[in-house]
C-alpha positions in Angstrom: 12.6 -52.4 13.9 15.0 -52.3 16.7 12.5 -53.6 19.2 12.3 -56.6 17.1 15.9 -57.3 15.9 16.6 -57.0 20.3 14.0 -59.6 20.8 15.4 -61.4 18.3 18.8 -61.7 19.7 17.4 -62.3 23.0 15.7 -65.1 22.1 18.5 -66.4 20.2 21.4 -66.1 22.9 23.2 -63.8 20.6 22.8 -60.7 23.4 26.1 -59.0 22.7 24.7 -57.6 20.0 21.8 -55.7 21.6 24.3 -52.9 22.7 24.7 -52.2 19.1 21.5 -52.2 18.3 21.2 -49.7 20.9 23.5 -47.4 19.8 21.9 -47.4 16.2 18.7 -46.7 18.0 20.4 -43.5 19.2 20.8 -44.7 23.1 23.5 -43.7 25.2 27.0 -44.5 23.3 29.0 -44.3 26.2 26.2 -47.0 28.5 26.0 -49.2 25.1 29.8 -49.7 25.2 30.3 -50.0 28.4 27.6 -53.0 28.4 28.9 -54.2 25.1 32.6 -54.7 26.7 31.0 -56.4 29.8 29.2 -59.4 27.7 31.5 -59.6 24.8 35.2 -57.7 25.7 35.7 -59.4 29.1 35.3 -62.6 27.8 37.2 -62.3 25.5 40.1 -61.4 27.2 39.6 -63.9 29.7 40.0 -66.5 26.8 43.3 -64.7 25.5 44.4 -65.0 29.1 43.6 -68.7 29.4 45.4 -69.4 25.9 48.5 -67.6 27.2 48.2 -69.5 30.0 47.4 -72.6 27.8 50.4 -72.0 25.6 53.1 -71.3 28.6 52.4 -74.1 30.4 51.7 -77.1 27.7 55.5 -77.3 26.6 56.7 -78.0 30.4 54.4 -81.2 30.7 55.6 -84.4 29.3 53.2 -87.5 28.7 54.0 -91.0 27.3 52.5 -89.0 23.7 55.0 -86.6 24.3 54.7 -82.7 25.1 51.1 -81.3 25.9 50.6 -79.1 22.1 49.6 -75.7 22.9 46.9 -73.6 21.2 49.3 -73.3 17.5 49.8 -77.1 17.7 45.7 -77.9 18.2 44.7 -75.4 15.5 47.8 -76.8 13.0 46.0 -80.2 14.0 42.0 -78.8 12.9 44.0 -77.6 9.2 45.1 -81.0 8.9 41.9 -83.0 10.0 39.9 -80.7 7.2 42.5 -81.3 4.6 42.1 -85.2 5.5 38.3 -85.1 4.6 38.1 -83.1 1.5 41.0 -85.2 0.4 39.0 -88.5 1.3 35.7 -86.6 0.0 38.0 -86.8 -3.5 38.5 -90.0 -3.7 35.2 -90.7 -2.9 34.0 -88.9 -5.6 36.8 -90.7 -8.1 35.8 -94.2 -6.8 32.0 -93.4 -7.6 33.1 -91.7 -11.3 35.4 -95.1 -12.0 32.5 -97.3 -11.0 29.7 -95.4 -13.1 32.5 -95.5 -16.1 32.8 -99.4 -15.6 28.7 -99.8 -15.5 28.5 -97.6 -19.0 31.6 -99.6 -20.5 29.3 -102.9 -19.3 26.2 -101.9 -20.4 27.6 -100.7 -23.8 29.1 -104.2 -24.6 25.8 -105.9 -22.9 22.7 -104.2 -22.6 21.4 -107.1 -20.3 23.7 -107.1 -18.1 23.8 -106.9 -13.9 25.2 -103.3 -12.6 26.5 -103.4 -9.3 26.5 -100.2 -7.3 29.0 -100.3 -4.4 29.6 -98.2 -1.8 32.5 -96.2 -0.7 34.1 -97.7 2.2 36.8 -95.1 2.6 37.3 -94.3 6.4 35.1 -91.9 7.6 36.2 -88.2 8.4 36.5 -85.9 11.5 33.7 -84.3 9.9 31.7 -87.1 8.8 32.3 -88.4 12.6 30.6 -85.2 13.8 27.8 -85.8 11.7 27.3 -89.2 13.3 27.6 -88.4 16.9 24.9 -85.5 16.3 23.0 -87.8 14.6 23.3 -90.7 17.0 22.4 -88.4 20.4 19.3 -86.6 18.4 18.0 -90.3 17.8 18.2 -91.0 22.0 17.1 -87.6 22.6 14.4 -87.9 20.5 13.9 -91.9 22.0 13.6 -89.9 25.6 11.2 -87.1 24.7 9.0 -89.5 23.1 9.2 -91.9 26.3 9.5 -89.4 29.0 7.3 -86.5 28.2 3.6 -88.9 28.7 5.4 -91.0 31.6 5.6 -87.2 32.9 2.1 -86.2 32.2 0.6 -89.2 34.2 3.0 -88.7 37.0 2.0 -84.9 36.9 -1.7 -85.8 36.6 -2.0 -88.9 38.9 -0.3 -88.7 42.6 -1.0 -92.6 43.2 1.2 -93.4 39.5 3.9 -90.8 40.8 4.3 -92.6 43.9 4.5 -95.8 42.4 7.2 -94.5 39.4 9.0 -92.5 42.1 11.0 -95.0 43.3 12.3 -96.3 40.0 13.4 -92.8 38.4 15.7 -92.4 41.8 16.9 -95.8 41.3 17.3 -95.3 37.7 18.7 -91.6 37.3 22.0 -92.0 39.0 23.5 -95.3 36.7 26.5 -94.0 34.7 26.6 -95.1 30.6 29.4 -97.7 31.1 26.9 -99.4 33.6 24.2 -99.1 30.8 26.0 -100.0 27.9 26.9 -103.7 28.5 23.2 -104.5 29.2 22.2 -102.7 26.4 25.1 -104.4 24.1 23.4 -107.7 25.2 19.9 -107.0 24.3 20.5 -105.5 21.1 23.2 -108.2 19.9 20.0 -111.0 21.1 17.2 -108.7 19.7 18.3 -106.7 16.6 20.1 -109.2 13.7 21.8 -107.1 11.1 21.7 -107.9 7.3 23.2 -106.4 4.1 19.6 -104.1 4.2 19.8 -103.4 7.8 18.9 -99.4 8.3 21.0 -99.0 11.4 24.6 -100.4 12.5 24.5 -102.6 15.9 26.9 -99.5 17.3 24.2 -96.9 16.4 21.7 -98.8 18.3 23.1 -99.5 21.4 25.2 -95.7 21.1 21.2 -94.1 20.8 19.8 -96.6 23.2 22.5 -95.9 26.2 21.6 -91.8 25.7 18.1 -92.2 25.7 18.3 -94.6 29.2 20.5 -91.8 30.5 18.8 -88.5 29.4 15.1 -89.4 30.0 14.7 -88.4 33.4 14.9 -84.7 33.5 12.4 -84.3 31.2 10.4 -87.0 32.9 11.1 -85.0 36.4 10.3 -81.7 35.3 7.1 -82.2 33.3 5.5 -84.1 36.2 6.4 -81.0 38.4 5.4 -78.5 35.7 1.8 -80.8 35.3 1.3 -81.1 38.8 2.2 -77.1 39.6 -0.9 -76.2 37.3 -2.6 -73.4 38.8 -6.1 -75.3 40.2 -8.4 -72.9 38.6 -7.6 -73.8 35.2 -7.9 -77.0 36.1 -11.4 -76.7 37.5 -12.3 -75.2 34.5 -11.8 -78.2 33.2 -14.1 -80.0 34.9 -16.4 -77.7 35.2 -16.9 -77.8 31.4 -16.3 -81.6 31.1 -13.8 -81.8 29.4 -12.2 -85.6 28.3 -8.8 -86.4 28.9 -7.1 -86.2 25.7 -8.5 -82.1 25.6 -7.7 -81.7 29.0 -4.4 -83.1 28.1 -4.2 -80.8 24.8 -5.9 -77.2 25.7 -4.9 -77.2 29.2 -2.2 -79.5 30.7 0.3 -78.8 28.0 0.4 -75.6 27.3 0.7 -74.8 31.0 3.6 -77.3 31.3 5.5 -76.7 28.4 7.8 -74.0 30.0 9.0 -77.0 32.2 9.2 -79.6 29.7 11.8 -77.4 27.3 13.7 -77.7 30.6 14.0 -81.0 31.0 14.7 -81.4 27.6 17.1 -78.7 27.7 19.0 -80.8 30.2 18.3 -84.1 28.6 20.3 -83.0 25.5 23.0 -82.0 27.6 23.0 -85.0 29.5 22.5 -87.3 26.3 25.4 -85.2 25.0 27.8 -86.1 27.8 26.8 -89.5 27.7 27.2 -90.2 24.3 31.2 -90.2 24.4 31.5 -92.4 26.3 28.9 -95.1 24.8 30.5 -94.5 21.5 33.9 -95.1 22.8 32.9 -98.5 24.3 29.9 -99.5 21.6 32.6 -98.4 18.5 29.8 -96.3 16.9 31.9 -94.5 14.4 31.7 -90.4 16.2 33.5 -88.2 18.1 33.6 -91.0 20.8 35.3 -93.5 18.8 37.2 -90.9 17.2 39.0 -90.0 20.5 39.4 -93.8 21.5 41.2 -94.7 17.9 43.8 -91.9 18.5 44.5 -92.6 21.9 45.0 -96.4 20.8 47.2 -95.1 18.2 49.8 -93.0 20.5 51.6 -91.3 17.3 52.9 -88.2 17.5 49.8 -85.7 16.4 47.1 -88.0 18.2 47.5 -85.9 21.4 46.8 -82.4 19.3 43.7 -84.6 18.0 42.2 -85.9 20.9 42.2 -81.8 22.1 40.8 -80.7 19.2 38.1 -83.5 19.5 37.5 -82.0 23.3 37.1 -78.3 21.8 34.8 -79.9 19.6 32.7 -81.4 22.0 32.7 -78.6 24.0 31.7 -76.2 21.1 28.9 -78.6 19.8 27.7 -79.1 23.4 27.8 -75.1 24.1 25.2 -74.9 20.9 22.9 -77.3 21.5 22.5 -75.5 25.0 21.9 -72.7 23.1 19.2 -74.4 20.6 17.2 -75.3 23.5 17.6 -72.6 25.7 16.3 -70.2 22.9 13.3 -72.8 22.6 12.9 -72.5 26.5 12.6 -68.8 25.9 10.2 -68.6 23.4 7.7 -71.1 25.1 8.4 -69.1 28.4 5.5 -66.8 28.0 7.8 -64.1 29.4 8.4 -60.9 28.0 11.9 -60.9 26.8 
């Protein structure tokens, strides 16, 4: 049982629980407590020192929006944003309750009356904007993966295709999202016409496509490297058995290249999350990027504190996304944990 727990914690990245499991299993407590101190105690002490240094130096730096807020002030902004979220949800519930009541009264007077259901148009809360950003980055990441993996397999299987595409990869890989965004905006505006029944807003499409263009390269490159690095004996087995290309890809190439593919996907998701914030700022997609931009433009006394809340949120979510991809990478690496 302890071995299964240790394996689970190693896969999920929760390695700070491993010494506790080993202590419960009867291993040397002194050695495990020392290990626990190294992997959990030291980071906590370092973070506390960071908070202390931040608290001491913050009040000494003045900006056009006032003094830099310390940890306590930033935490107060977190509480304020959460309170605003629940207050907005109460307003939304009351709006739909009043709408249902009006519709019922209308139907009571005239059963054949036409009933209209209007969506709530209140402002997006901070938690809503987090969900929007996650939805957008996963959409762009999914599109990037769908494009990059097949193209990477082709590049890895064919030196000719790899030689032909490699210059394009090297040219477009370092392009900033700020350079892609105007082009994507113009193309989306020309091609995608929104109506009242449209599934997606233009700002969402623009942000997601920008994420795609900036994040597909790590997956493409790693997939190509993984496919080209497959053991020649495995390739020869496929030739001896006279397997067709789809069967070779399914049975030999993909299983062997999966660790490389997931490494590329992990890098792509990190790039996509970083790119998303800049894309949302300029495309005005109602996510974290727009939240930061709106607070900067607002210039109120608590704007700087809210921006710092967004900075920590972006960093924490990025860390969690990387942990998730790292866990998937570990599962598909076929290595002993």
